[in-house]
N, C-alpha and C positions, 0 to 999 in steps of 0.2 A: 215182664213177669211168666214164670213158670208154667204151663201148664203139659199136662200126660202126654199128646201127642207128638211133643218137643223133644220128646226119647228115641232116638233110632230104633226100630223093630229089631235087625237084627241082635245089638247089640242087648237087649232086653232078654234073649232068649240065653244070653252068659252074663247073666247080672253077679256072678263071683270078681270082678274085675273092682268091686267092693268102692268107695267113697271118696278114694285119693285120686287131686284132681288130674292127677296124671294120666288117671286112666279113664276118663273121661273122653263118650264117643266123641270121632273127629269131625262131625257133625253140629254138636252141639258149642255154645256157645260158654264159655269156664261162667258167664255169671247165670247162665240158667242153671249148671250145672252146682253149683252151690246153692243155688235157690232151692234145689230138689232137698237140701237138708235143714233149709229153715224156712217152710212155706209160710207164707203173711197168713195171716188169721183168717179162715172162710177156704183156704187154698185146699187143695188136697194134699195129703202124704203117703199116699197109696204109691207110689214112684219111689220113695226113697226106701217106704217100707219092704217092697218088693226084692230091691236091691242088696239089702240087706238081710234077706230071709238065708241068702248063701253064703254069707261075708265070714272067710275063716277067723277071723280078729271080732267076729259080735259080740261074745262074750266079755273081751277084753273095753271093746268101744262101752258098753252099757258101763261096765264096773268103772271105767273111767269119767267118764259122765255122772254117776253118784259120788265118786269122790270127791270130785271138785264142784261137790254141787250146781252142776251145767243148768242155768234156767231154760233155755233156748234150743232149738232145734231136736231134730230126728239123730236118736243116738242111738245104735245096735239095732234099729227097729223101731225102736219106742219114745214117745213122746213126753216131754217132763211128765203130765200126769200121770201116765204109765209106769215111769219108771219109779216114780216115789209109792205106788202101791206093790213093788217088787221087794 
């Protein structure tokens, strides 16, 4: 299970790396990286949202999720209920 402490602190200082798995911190397991954007019920989405804040494709990500009616995950820093409100 993902927890915020799994994220390397120096990497978090540069969250513009985006959500591309090729850009994950080398100390983080790929499954942990993926789970950031698909937290289980009750898990924090704070880390994914922080990464999305400075992502250069954030707007396109939200638009894509809306266009395909994505019902799961964090897209462009927004959860499904937040995307529906836009």
